[in-house]
N, C-alpha and C positions, 0 to 999 in steps of 0.2 A: 504493500500500500504506500510505500515511501514515494513512489513516482507519480501518484495521482495529483493532478493539478487542473485548474480551470482557467481558460483564457477568456477574458471579458473585454470587449473592445467595440467602440463606435468607429467603424471603418469608413464612414462617410460615403458609402456606396460600393456595391460589388458589381456594378454594371460597367466598370471600366477595367481594361486589361491590366493596367499598371497596379491598380488597387488589388485585384485578384491575385496577381503575382506576389505582391507585398504580403498579403494575408498568408499565402502558402509558405513563404519564407519564414514568417514568424511561427507558424504551426510546426514546421520542420525543425526550427531551432529550439522551441520551448517544449515540444512534444506533450501538449496538454491532453488530458483524458476527456475533457468536455470543452466545447467552444461555444460561447454566446456572443454573437455579432449583432450590434444594433445599427440601425439605419442602413439596411441592405439595399434599399431602393429597387428591390426585385419583387414583382407581383407573383411570380411562380418560381419555385426552386425544385429542381428535379434531382434524382440520385446522381445523374451524370454531372450536374453542377457541383454537388457535394464532393464527388471524387476529384473533380478538377480543382476545387477550392481548398480541400482539406486532406484528401488522400483516401485510399480505399478502406482504411480502418473506420472511417466515419460514415457508415451507411445507415445509422439510426439517427433520425433527426425530426424536429418539429419546427415549424416556422409560422410567423405572422406575416401575411402578405402586405407589401407596401401599397400605399394609396397613390397611384401614379408613380411619381419619382420621389415620394416622400415616405419616410418611415420604414418599417419592416424589421423583424427580429428573427434570427436563426439560432436555434440551440441544437447542437449535434454532439454525439458522444461516441467514443471508441467501443467497438464490440468486444465482449469478453471481460472488460474491466468494469463497466457500468451497465446496469440493466434498468429499464423503466417500464412500468406497466400502466401508467396513467398520465395524461397530460391535459392541460387546459389552456386555451388561447383566448385572450381578451383584447380589448382595443389597443392597449399600450403594453401588454405583457404576455409572456409565454411561461407557463409553469409545468414542470414535470416532477413526478415522484420517482426518486432514485433509490437504487439498492446497490451498495458497494460492499462486496465481500460479506463479512459477518456483522457489519454494522446495522443498526435498525434503519428502517425506511425513513426517508426525509424528503422534503420538497425543496426544489430550486426554482426561483422565479427570475427570469431575465426581463429587464424593463427598458423602455425607451420613452422618456417623458416628453410631453408636448412643449413646444417653444412658447406658445402664447400663454400669458398669465391667466386669461379667461378660462383656459381649459385645464389648468393645474388643479383646481379644486375637485373637478370630476376625476382627474387622474388619481388623486389621493383616495377618493371614494372607491374607485375601482380596486386599488390596492387593499383597501379594507375588506372588500368583498372577497378578493383573492385569498387573504389571510383566513377568512372564515371558512373557506373551502379547503385550504391546505392545512390540515390538522397535523400537529406534531412539530418536530424540529424543522426550522425554515431558514433558508439562505436566500437573500434577494440581492441582486446586483445589476449594474448596468449604468446607463446614462440617464440620470433622473431629471436633468435639466433644471435642478433646484439645489439650493444650498440652505443650511440651517444655522450657519454661524458666519459672522462678519470676517472671520479669519479665512474663510473659504474663497475670498476674493481679494485682489490686490488693489482695489480702490473703494471709494465710499459710495459708489452708485449702487445702492442696495434697495431691494424691495423687502423692508423689514416685516411687513404684514405677512407676506408669503413665506419668509424665513420662519416666522413664528408658527405658521400653520404646518409647515413641514416638520418643525421640531416637535410640535404637539403630536403629530402622527407617529413619529419615531418613538416618543415617550409612551404614548398610549398603548402601543404594541410591544413595549419593553424590548426594543431592538438595540443591539450594540453594533457600533461601527468597528469593523476590523481595520486597525490602523494601517495606512499605506506607507510602505517603506520605500524611500528613494525619491519621492516627489511630494511637493506640497499642493500643487495644482495639477489638474488633469486635462485642461483645455486652454488653448490660446487662440486669440484672433489673428495671430501672426503679423501684427503690425509693428511699426518701428518702436512705438511705446505700447507694448502689448497689454491687453486686458487678460488677466489670468484668473481662472475659476476652477474650483474643484466640483465638477459636475458629475463625475463618475465615482461611484463608491460601492462598497459591499457591506451589507448589514446582515445580522443573524440574531436568532433568539438564543437565550441562555442555554437551553437544552441542546441546540445544535453545537454550540461552543463546547459543551461538556463532552459531546461525541468526538469533536476534533479540536482538542485543547491546544495543539501545537501548530495550528494553521498559520501561514504567513502570506501576506498580501504584498506583492512587489510591483513596481512599475517597469515598463519596457519602453524602448525608444518609439517615439510617435511615428516616425517615417512619413508616409504620405498623408496621414490623417491629422487633423488638428486636435484630436484626442489621443491620449497615451493609452496603450493597452495595459490591462491589469492582469497579473498572473497570480492566482490563488493556489498555493500549495497546501493540501489538506494536512500533511504531516511532514515536518522537517526531520529528515533522517538522522542528522548529527545531534546526538544528545550529550556525549561526553561522559566521563566517569564521575559519579556523584561524589562530591567532597564531604569530608567529615564536618559535621556541624553540631556543636553542643546544644542539645535540646533543652529548652527552658523547663519542661515538665519533669525532667529527670530528678531534679532536686526535691520534688514532692513525693517521689516514690519510695517505699520502704526498701532499705538495703543499699541506697545510693552511696551514703557516706562510707559504709563498710567496704564497698567495691573500690572507692577512691583510696581509702586508707590502705587496703591490702595491696593495691598496685603501687601506690606511691612509696610506701615504706620499704619495698624490696630494694636491696642494694644494686647499684649499677657500676659497671667497670669504666669509671672516668674520674679523673682527679680535679678537673676544672669545674667549678660550680655551674657555669653556663652550659657546658656539655652534659652535665648531670640532668639539668632541667630539660634539655632537649630530648634526652633518652627517656626520661620519666614521662614526659608529655606524650611521646609516641607510644609508649607502652600502655599508658592510661587510655589512650584513644582506642586501642584494640580491646582493652578490658571493658570499657563502657559500651562499645558496639556489641560485644558478645553478651554482656549482661542485659542490654536493652532488647536484644533479639529474644532472649529467654523470658524476660520479665513482661515485655509489652508485645513483641511480635509485630505483625502487620496490622495496624490499627483498623483500616477499612475492612479487612477480612473478618476480624473478630467482631467489629461492630455489626456487620451484616449478619453474622451467625447469631449474635445476641438478640438482634431485632427479630430474626426469624423465629427463635425459640419463644420470645415474648409474644409475638403475633399468634403463634399456634396455641399457646396457653390461654390467650384472651378469647380466641375463637371457641375453645373448649368451655371457658367460663360462661359464655352466652347460653349454653345448653345444659350445663350441670354445675354442681358445686365441686370446686377443685379439692383434691386431697391435700392434707397438710404438707406432704412432700412437694406436690405441684405448686402449692401456694408459696412455699419457701423458694422454689426454683424461679417462680415468677418474680418475686421480690429481688432475687439475686440478678436475674436477667435485666430487670429495670435498672438496678444499681450499676451494672456493668455498662449498660447503654449510656447512662448519664456520664460515667467516668470516661468512657471511650469517646463519646461525642465531645466532651470538654477537651480531651487531649487533641482530637482532630481539629477542633475549632481554634485551639491555642496555636497549634503549628501553622494552620492556614492563616491566622491573623498576623503572625510574625512574618510569614512570607509575603503577605499583602502590603505590609508597612502601614496599615490603618490602625495605629496604636491607640487612638482615642476612643474607639468603639469597644465596649465591653462584650463579654461572651453572650449576654442575654439580649444585646441590642440588635443583632443581625444574625442570620443563619450562616452556616459554614460556606454555602455556595457563594456568598458575596466575597468572602476572603479568598477563596480559590479563584474566583473570576478576576478579582483585582490583581492577584499574583500572576495569573496568565496574561493579563493585559500588560503588566510591567515587563514580563519576559518577552512578549511579542514585540512591544514597542522598542525594546533595547536590542532585539535580535539584529545581527549584521548579516544580511544575505549576500552582499556583494560589495566590492570596493573598486575604485577606478585608480589605476596607477599608470602613468605615462600614456594615457589615452586608451589603455586596455582594461577590460572588465575582468575582475578576479572573483570567482565564485567558490572555488575549492577551499575547504577549511584550512589545509596546510598552507596554501598560497596566501590566504588572508592573514594567517598568523605571521607569515614571512614578511608581508607588507608592514604590519604593525611593528614587528621586531626591528626592521630596518629603520623605520621612522623614529622610534624611541631610542634605539641604540645610537642613532646620530644626534639625539637630543640629550637625554640624561646619561647615556653611556659614553659620551665623548667630552673630554675636558675642554673648558673654555680657554682659548689662548688670549692672554691680555698683553697689550703692548704698553699700557700706561695705567696710572692710578690717580687718585685724587688726594690733595692735601686736606684731610679732614680738619686739621687744626685751624685752617684759615676760615672756614665758613660753618662748620658743624657745631652743635651744642657741646659744652664741656662735659666730661665724664663725671660720674658720681660714684660714691662708695657702694659697691655691690658685693662686698666680701661675704655677706650673709648667704649668698647663693652657693658658696663653696663648703658650707658646713656639712658634716656627715648626714646622710639620709637615715632617718629613724624609722623604726617599725610602726610607731603611731602615725607618722606622716604618710607612710605607704598605705596603711589601713584607711585613713581618712580619704586618700585618693581613690582607693578601691570602692569605697561607699559612694563616691561621686561618678563612677564609671557607668555608662548606659548599660542596662542589664542585658539587652539582646540585640545590640547593634551588630551590623554585618561583620562577621569574624574574619581574621586573616588566614594565612596558610595553615596554621595549627588548628583552626576551627573553634577555639575557646573564646568565650565571651566574658563580659563583666560579671554575669550571674555565677559563672563557675568560680571566679575568685572570691566573690562574696560568700558563697556557700561553703567553700573549702579552704578558706584562708588559714584556719587553725591547723589544718593538716599539712599545708604546703609552705607555710610562712618561713620556716627555718631555712629551707633550700632557696626560696626566693630572695630573702634578705641577704644570704651569703653571696648570691650572684650579683645582686644590685650593688652591694658594697665592694665586691671585687671589681666591678666595672668602674665605680666611682674612684677607686684607688689606682686606676690606670691600666688594669689588665683586661684587654679586649681580644685576646687571642682567639676565643671561640664565640665571640659575639655574633659573628656572621650566621651562626646556626639559628639564632633567635631574632635576627634583624631582617628577615625576608618579608616580602609583601606580594600580594596579587594586585594587579592594576586592572580595575574594571572600567569599562568605557561607556560613557553616557552621551548619546547624541545631542549636539547643541542645536540642531535644527532637523526638520523633517526629512530633508533630502541629503542626509549625511552619507557621503560617498568616499571621502578621503580621510586619512588619519587625523588631519587637522580639524575635521568636523566633529570630533569626539572630545569630550572633557574627561581627562584621566583622574580617577579617584583611587587612592591606595588603600587597600585592606591590609593593615599592618599586623604582624605577629603580635599576639597578646602580650608577651613579655616586653617587647620593644615599645608597644603602646603604653604599657604601665609605666615604664621608666620615663618616657617623654612626657607623660601626663604629670608625673611627680615634678619634673623640671618645669613644666608649664605652670603648675600651681605656684611654684616658687617665684617664677618670673612675673606672673600676672599683676601682683600689686605694684611692681616697679614700673610698669609700662607707661603710666601717666606722666612720669618724670622723664621718660626716655623718648616719647613720641609726641609730636606737636598736636595741638588740640584740633586741627583740621583733618586728622586721621582718626576715624571713629571705629574702624573695623577691629574686632578682637581686643578692644580695650574696655575693661569693666567700667560701667558708669557712663559710657558714651553710646550714642545711638545713631543708626543710619539716617534718622530724620534730621539730626544736626547738620549733616552734610547736605541733605536735600534743601533744608531751609537756608543754609549759607548760599547755595547756588541760586535758588529761586529768587530770594530777596535781593541778591546782588544784581541779577538780571533786571528785576523790576526797578531797582534804584538807578541803574545806568540808563534804562529806557526813560524813566521819569525825568532825569536830569539832562536828557538828550546828549549823553556823552558817547561819542563814537568808540566802540569797543569790539573785541572779538571774543567769543566764547568757544573754547576748544574742548571737545570730548576726545580723549586720547585712549588708544587701545595698546596695551602693553602685550607684546607677542609672547605666547607660551610662558607666562609670568613665573609661576612656581617652578616650572621645569628648567628654567634658564638661569637661575641665580648662580653667580660665581661664588664658589666656596672661599677662595682666597679673599675676595672683596668682603664677604660676610665676616670673616675673621678680623679683617682690618676694622670694620665698623664696630664689632663687639669689643675689641681691645681699646678702641678710642673712647667708647662709652663707659669704660670702667670695669668691664667683665674681667675676672681674674683668669690666670692660666689654667687652674683646675677646671673651671667651667668651659673655657674655650677648647681645652683638650678633650673633654667629655663630649661636647658637641661634634668635634672633629671625628672622634671615634664612631659616633652614631651615624655620621654622614658617610664615612669612607667604607664602613662594613655593610652598608645597605645593599640589598639586591631586590630585583623585581621580576616577576613573570606576568605577562600580559594575558588576561582572560579574554578570549575571543569566543563568544557564544558558550561560555561556561568552561572552556578548555584552556588550561594554562600553557603558555608557550615556553620558549627557551629563556634561560636566566640572563638578566642584564645587570651588570655591576655598575653601581652609580658612580659617576665622575663629576656631576654637578646637579644643581637643582634641589628643591625641597619637596617632600612627598605631601600631596594634598590628601588629608585623612589622618596625618600625624598630628597629635594635639599641639606640639611645639612649633611646627612649621609656620603656621600663620603669624605667630609672634615674631619669629625671626624674619619673616618676609616684610612685615611692616617696619621693622628696624632698618632694613635695606631701603625700602621705599621712602623713608623719612629723609634720606640723603637728598633725593630729588626735591622734596619739599624745601629743604634748607638751601639748595642751590638757587631756586627761584626767589626765596625770601632774601637771600644775600644780594642777588641781582637788583632787587627792589631797593634794598638799603643803600647800595652803592650808586643808585640813580641810573642804572643801566636799563631799568624798566620804569616807565613813568607811573606815578600814582593813578589809580583808576579814576578818581574824582577828587576835587578839591575838598579837603577835610576828611576824606574817607580813610579810616584806620583799620578796616577789616582785612580779611585774608583774600588773596587773589587766586589761591589754589585750594582745591578740595580733593582729598584722597579717601577712598573707601576701599581698602585692600589694593587691588590693581586698577580700580576705576579712578581715572584722573580727569578732573575738570579744571580748566585754567582760563583766566581772564587776562588779556593783554590789550594794548592799544593798537589800532590798525596802521602802525608805522613800519616801514620796511626794516629799520634797524631792530625793532623789537621782534618782528617775525623771524628775522635771521638769527637773532640771539636765542630765541626760543628753540629753533631747530638745532642750533649748536649745543645748547645745554642738554637737550634730549639725546643727541648723538653721542656726546661725551659720557653721559650717564649710562647709556646702553653699552658703550665700549668697555667701561670699567666694571659694570655690575652684571652684564649679560641681559639686562632687562631693556630690550630695544622696543622703540615705538613703531607700531605698524601703521604707517600713515595712510595706507590704502583702506584700512578699516576705521580710521579716525575721521572726524568731521569738524568743520568750523562753521559757526553760526554768527553772522554779523549782527551787531546791535547798533542801531542808529547810524549806519554807515551809508555813504553815498555809493552810487553804482560803480564809480571809478575805483573806490576803495575796495569794494567787493571783488572786482576783477583783479586788483593787485593782490588781494588775499589768495585768490584761486591760483595765481601764477607763482606766488612765493612759497606757499605751503602746499605740498603735493598730496593734499587730502581733499575730499569732496566738500563742497559748500552746501549747507543745508539751511533750514529756516525753522522758526518756531511755529507751532508747538512741537516739542519732541519729548522724549522720555529721558529721565536721569534717575538711576537707581530704582527703576521700575515705576516711577511716578511721573505724571505729566508736568512739564515746565513750559512757561510761556512768558513773553514780555507783556502780554495783555491778558484780559480776563479770558478764562477757558470757555470755549464754546460747548454746547451740549454734545456735539459729535465727539469732542475730545474725551468726554467722560462716559459716553455710551459703551465704549469698548470694555470698561470695567463692569458695567451691568451685564454685558453679554458673557464676559469671562466667568462671572458668578453663576449665570444660568447654565454654562457649560459644565459646572461642577455637580449637576444633579440629573444625569441621564436616568430615564424611567426604569431601566433594568435594575439599577441599584435600589431604588425605592421598594421594588417588589420583594427584595431580599432583606428588608429591615422592618421591624415593628415600629410603633410610634415612638418609643423611647429611643430607638436607634436613629430615627429621623430627627428627633429633637437634638440628639447629640451631634448629628451631622450639621444641623443648622447652627449650633453653638460653635463648633470647632472648625467648620469649613466655610459655610456661607456667611458667617459673621466675622470670621478672621480676615478674609480678603479685603472687605471695605475698610476695616480698621486701619490698615496701612495707608489708606487715602485720608481717612477722617482726621488722623493726628496731624496731618500736614496741610489740609485744605479746608476752607469753609465751603462745603458743597451745597448746591441749591436743594430746595425741598424735593424737587422731582426725582433727584438721585436717590434720596432716602426712600421715597415712596416706591420707586421702581424695584429697589432691592427688597423692601418689605413685602412687596407683592410676590416675589419669588420665594422668599423664606416662608411666608405664610402658606402659600400653596403647597410647598414641599412638605411642610410639617403635617398638614391635614390630609393631603391627598397623594403626596409623593410625586407631584407634577409641578411644572413651572407656573401653571395657572390653575385657579380653583374658584368656583362660585362661592358667594357668601354663605349659602346654606350648608356648605361643607365644613365651615369653620365653627366649631362648637363653642369656642370662647373668644370674646373680643380680643383683637390683636394687642391693644394697649394693655390688657390684663395679662396676656401671655408673656409680654416683654418685661414684666415686673420681676424682681428678685423672688426667690422661693418663699422667703419669710413674709412677703407682701402679697402672696397668692398667685404668683406667676410660675413659669417653668424655668426661670433663670436665663432665658434667651435675652441677650442684651438689646436694649433700646438704642439703636444706632445713633440717633440724633443726640441723645443724652450722653452716650459713650463718647461721641466726637467732642462734645463740650468738655467732658471730664478729662479726656486726653490732652486737649489744648490748654488746660490749666497748667500743664507741664511747662509751657513756654514762659509763663509769668513767674512760676516758682523758680525755675532755673535762672531767670534774669535777676532774681533777688539773691539766690543762694550760691550760684556758681559763676564766678567771674571769668572762667576759662573758656566758655563756649564761644565758638568762632563767629556766631551770628549776632553777638550782643550789640554791635554797632548798627545793626539793621533794624528797620521797622517790621514788625510781624503783625499782620491783621488778626484781631481777636474779636470773637463774637461777644455781643453785649452780655449775654447770659454767662459766658465764661468769666468775664471781668467782674460781674456781680458776685459770682460764687467765690472768686479769689479774694475779693475785698471782705467778704464775710468770713472766709476760712483762714485768712492770714493774720497772725498776731506777731508783734515785734517787741522784743526787749531791747531798748535802745542802749547802744554802747558809744561808739564814736560818731554814729550818724551818717557814715559814708555810703551806706547801701539802703537808706530809708528815705522815701519821699515825704517831705515835710507836710504837704497839703493833702496827700491822698492816702497814705498808709496808716494803719491802726497801731500807733506807737505810744499813745498817751494812755497808759493804764488800760489797754485793750480797746481804746476808742481812737477815732481819727479826728483831725481838726474839723472836718465837715460835721461830725456828730456833735461836736461841742459848739461850733460857731458857724452854722450854715450860711448866714447872711454875710459874714466876713469872707468866707471862701468864694461866694458868688461875686465878690468885688475884686477877685484876683484873676488876671488874664489866664486863659486856658493853657497857653504855652508855659507860663511860669508854674502853674499848678502841676503840670506834667513833668517838669524838669527839676524843680528846686529840691535839694537834699537837706536833711536835718543839719548835717555838719556845716553847711553854708548858711542856712537861714538863722541858726542860733547865734552866730557871731554878731555881736553888737545889735541883736534884735533886727537883723536885716529882713526878717519875714514881714515886719511892719511896713517896709518900703514897697513890698509887692502889692499892697492894697491900693487900688486905684478907684477913683470916684468916691462919691459921698456915701455915708452910712446913715441909716435911720436910727432912731433912738434905741430900738431893740438891737440893731447891729452894733451900736456903740457899747451897749451893755455886754453883748457877746464878746466884743473886743477886749474890754477890761477883764472879763472872766477868763478869757483865753490867756491874757498876759499874766494873770496871777498864777494860773496853772503852770505855764511854761517857766515861770521864775523858779519853780521848785526843781527843774530838771538841770542836771549837771552832766555834761558829756564826759566820757572816760576814754581811755586808750584801747579798751576792748572792742572787738568787732561786734556789730549788731547781731542779735540772735533772732532768726525768723522761725516760727513754728506753725505747723498746720493743725488747726484745732480739731479736725475730723479724724485724726489718726493718733493712737495712743503714743506712738514713738515721736510724734511731732514732725515727722517727715511726710511730704506729699506722696501719695500713691494714687494711681488711676482708680483703683477699687474704691478707696475712701471718697474720692471726688465724685465718682459715679453714684455711690449710695447717698451722698449728701444731697443730691438732687431729689431724692425720695423722702427727705426729712419731713415729718409730719404725716406721712401716709399711714393708714391703719393696717396693723399686722393681720395676717391671715391665720386665724386662731389654730386650725389643725395642722399647720405646716410642719411643725416638729414631729408630730405623731406620724405623718406620712413619710417625710423625706429622711428622717433619722432612724427609720426602722431597718430591719435586715431584708426586707422584701426586694425582689427584683424590680428594676426600673419600670418595666411594662405594667406591673401591678400597682406601683405607686402612681403612675399616670392615670390608671383607671380610677383609683380612689380620689385623685385630684379632680377628675371629671364628676365622679359620683357625688362628692360633697357639694359640688357646684350645681348639681341637678342638670348635668349636660350629657347624660347618656340617652341613647335613642330608645326610650321606652314608649309605651302606648300613649301616655298623656301628651308627650311632645309630638309624636306622630299625628295625633288627632288634631292638634292645633295647626298643623301644616297640611291638613286634609290628605294625609298619606295613609295607605293601608295599615291597619293595626288590629290587634285582638281586643275584644271588648273587656275581658277580664284577665286577671293574672293567671297564667297557665300553671303556676306552682300550687295555688290553692283553689282556683276556680271559684272565688268568693267575692273578691273586690276588684275595682279598677286598678290597673297597673301603673305604678310610677317607681322611680328608683328607690325612694324611701320605703315604700311598701315591700319591694323585693328584698331589701337588705335587712329590714327590722320588723315591721308589723305583720308581715305575711305569716300565716299559721305554719307553713312549711319552714320558713326561715327561722321562726322562733324555736321550733322543735330542734332544728339543726344547731342553733346557737346553744340551746340548753344541753344537748348531748355533747357538744364539743367542750363547752366551758366547765361542765361537771367533771370531766376527766382531769381538769387542772384545779379543781376545787374553787372555781370562780363562778358557780351557778348563780350567785347573787347578782351577777352582771347580765343575766339573760334579759334581752329587751322585752318590754311590756307591750301590750296591745295598743296602748294610747301614747306611745313614744312620739314626740313631736317630729323628730327627724333622725336619720342615721348618724349625722354628725353630732347632734346633741346627745344621743345615747352613748356614742363613743367618748365624748368629752367627760360625761359624768361617770361612766364606768371606769375609765382609766384612773380616776382619783381614788377608787376603792382598792386599787392594787398597790402592793408594796413598791416603793420607788425603784429598787434595784431590779424589779421584774417588769416594769412598765414598757421597756423597749420590746421585750418578748411578747407582752400582751398586745401591743400595737401591731407587731408583725403577724400574730395569729389572727387578729381582726382583719387585716388586709388579706391574708390567705383565705379566710372564710368568706369574705365579701367577694373576692375574685372567683372562688369556686361556685358560689351561688349564682353569680352573673353568667359564668360559663354554662352552668346547668340550665339556667333559664334560656340561654341562647340555643342550647341543644333541643329544648322543647319547642321553641319558636321556629327554628330554621331547619331542624333535622327530623322533626316529628316525634322526638322521644317523649316518654311519659315521666313525670316526676318520680324519683326513686331515692328516698332518703338513705337507704343502705348503700346504694352506689355512690352517693355524694359523700357519705362518711368514709367509705373506702378510698375515694379520691383524695379526701383530706389526709387520711393516713399516709397514702403514698406520697403526696406532695410535701407533706411535713417532713417525711424522711429524706426526700430529695433536697429540700431546702437546707436541712442540717448537713447533708453531704456537701452541698455547694458552698458552705461557708458559715451559715447561721447555726453553728454547733451549739450555742448557748440555748437554743430553742429546746433541745432534748432534755436539758437539765430542769426546765420548768415543770415537767410532768413526771420526772423520774421513770420514764418509760411507759407511763400509763396510757399515753395516746395511742400506742400500738395495739391496745386492746379494744379500740373502737369498733362498734357494730357487732 
């Protein structure tokens, strides 16, 4: 089956000899098993035509006749490989049911969508009908003549309404797009400035993907058509040998520590501590693999067996009473299903990298599907080298080896260096870095290691070190201290890495199109993490404030704000300037080691530290992973490994030299000031992202090019001018032409992006922000929603759909429509799992949903308020951190942000140098405005905004700021203010600013966010619901139930929807949620039987209970405090099971059965205890298992 593939292509007509020959050549080259051709332009296709077009193997075919010279679809397949017993032909599609070897039957639909927008709605309706007829796994592909994302087109000429309609259709049928490798667009209008669009695509259902999880979709050369052919391989043959990976669940299994101890404590024949660790890790790997095979085995096989046993016993239970042995076996089978399902889901979740979803939030299929998507997206089917296409695995590995051997495996030849003493910052005392590494220091580092991050060649993760530190620490410490003392003879054994390749763009075809990330050996990563933790506190003193990457306390938005507000300032002052976005070529991989050592020594790093860094660099080796297979070893000769904890810090130390070069040039007058009186920074650095402002003068442009050239020569970090760009600010056309000729990089214009955010010299247009809304919409394909329950969707909204806009909200004052558009997406996904939903689908008002848990919401952030809370940061930092690079620039602040800051900020006055006299609260918690508002009104706004306490208090200068006459009340306020101020004496201490909404006195975004809800009424049952041991899906049900938002008969009746007249559980009274959970005869009997087993029968609900929530509130007060959490959990469990039992009666025709419900409670209680709520079992001392 490895050779099975589908060729899907709009050939733009087969009524031409040249096109027919071109099709035959592609078929002969690709050897597809099935061919789907759109736009055949043939009214009749005969067997003779098929033989001529495709070859004698393709004598089975179905076609849609063209209308004149328009349209037409042909689907043909090779005999003996694919069989088909049914087909359907519609106006725009051809569908066939396929059988391939032992796989289950499935449907393929080839489509050719209409050109006219007026026909596209009917086209989607047709596809909906096709899907209703094609039951089971489904693959659909071809030329849709439609797009559903703005990224599918290279210009802004978009029909957004049609895009939305197509996207809704894809989501409604829960289709996944198979990512196209090799091309971003599939159609071109072939003009000089071409329009490029992704019209051709392949979609599939999740069950089809489960059948063919390793399918790969590649593009081929367009040749004579304006569409590129798509080649879908159903299974990629090259899988490679599976590497050892320490499984996270091993640490929870009985016997794990015994296996580790037994293997680790055995002696090894090696004297060097590092060689000992290498041998012990390899031996432990074999021991763990053997133990896991015996202890766990193949999870899927055992899970299938357990489910089959459970299923057969449940079938038997429907017709007879199970024997005690069968009942015991049923319980054990259920327990094993839970354990094995949890293991499978845990493994799948780790592979998918969706770490924020918990086990109960989504089913295992979501994690498997996401992992397959990542694998497929990162798969490298081919490369282009010297104009030739390389597809063989060995040849691809050779291409990458040659590329990286010439990069990291070749030393940099330097002809010159820089006199750092002339322009660089002075060194500082860093002797603390050379102190011996202690065991406590290593353990603290291990506790900070990510538990399950991608492991290196040894396969061990941070979880292993955390779980086994007591067993391995003596050997580890011996090796670490040996290394620190200068012995690195065997370090190469523990300093290897795998290089994984992440495509930078969709059409990644050359080695330069991939971003290399190192998966470093766990020992080397631990050592460098210890060193990084030591260095981190020193970086603020070693790196300029305009470099924010990898420096604790600095933020990417500091750089963005510096650049954006500098652009606005230059534009506002009409200062001709140039904004340069520079691309540093192969940044991490190109750093010169000798230059790095010169920088370290100049900054004050001692010889022990420098020698240790040198040993770590020179003993490093790498193997490149190409589609999961490691290649030949490369010995490092230069560069820093991305993925090593220490590398980013060393890199920014090198990049800071470039910063100092431009700063020195400005100090010497070689670069003119950007503007009169401007004292800010002209350069912004975030890792290797460099933004620079200069004047449009020939001398400055030449000097800039020379500085970049010299820096690249000595450091290895060369600027790639072809990928860099310049943007003129207030420049004349002649100046722009001079820029283009002087700097060999492209000339662009605003708006553009910097650090992922839009920047512009003017107000951003709606179109500039729409891409963000669409990007958020792209994060919720319908197939994912079907695999999540509501708690999973709520988590997805919190961690994905809310996180993306926060990056924008902290930096920009976005318009109302932006928040509204994102809320529409978030609301619809929460309630329906779609991008759009009608109001009737939303059970609770969105404003209430966005509240914190304690205020009755789901904890989903209110984006508008969150934006305000985040922007308080700018005001806080302006007061408390004088090092920020944007301090000299004006930052636009929303009125609500300023109001909260004025309320939340309190100042203890010292020398008065950082406190505004007229605006800040520095007079015993009050501001001058609070004491004398009429006096403040007589002070000009400019003075109110600028005057500091330190200046105003000298000789009572503040009184001179008052202009104009004062009323009698104003004069009284003036005397009162003067008396108060006379008691203040400034000191030499710095002013102390505190944030009154946080206990620590320091601003946090969370405290600012919650401050906007001050005065709101608490949601009384929030703690009982959200602080219980119940799963999230049950908590959300209770949240809806206490709000009376479940779809019961009373609510259905109000909306004139079909409903039952009476409660199906008791058949006595009308149904509502309060009745079902408390006052129903059936429910009260259930609660009595349950609570009696815990000796809590006094809490049984009465017939005249006002509501479920009120009964719960009064009942929990009757329980001992230490048992209330358990009681709340049992109430949630009981209510959840009552609701499920009611639904079975309503929707499945079941009859109320108290014994079955009690048995379900027993089973579920046991499972909850196994799942983590172990304290539940102690409440009843085992009595609950005697229920029924």
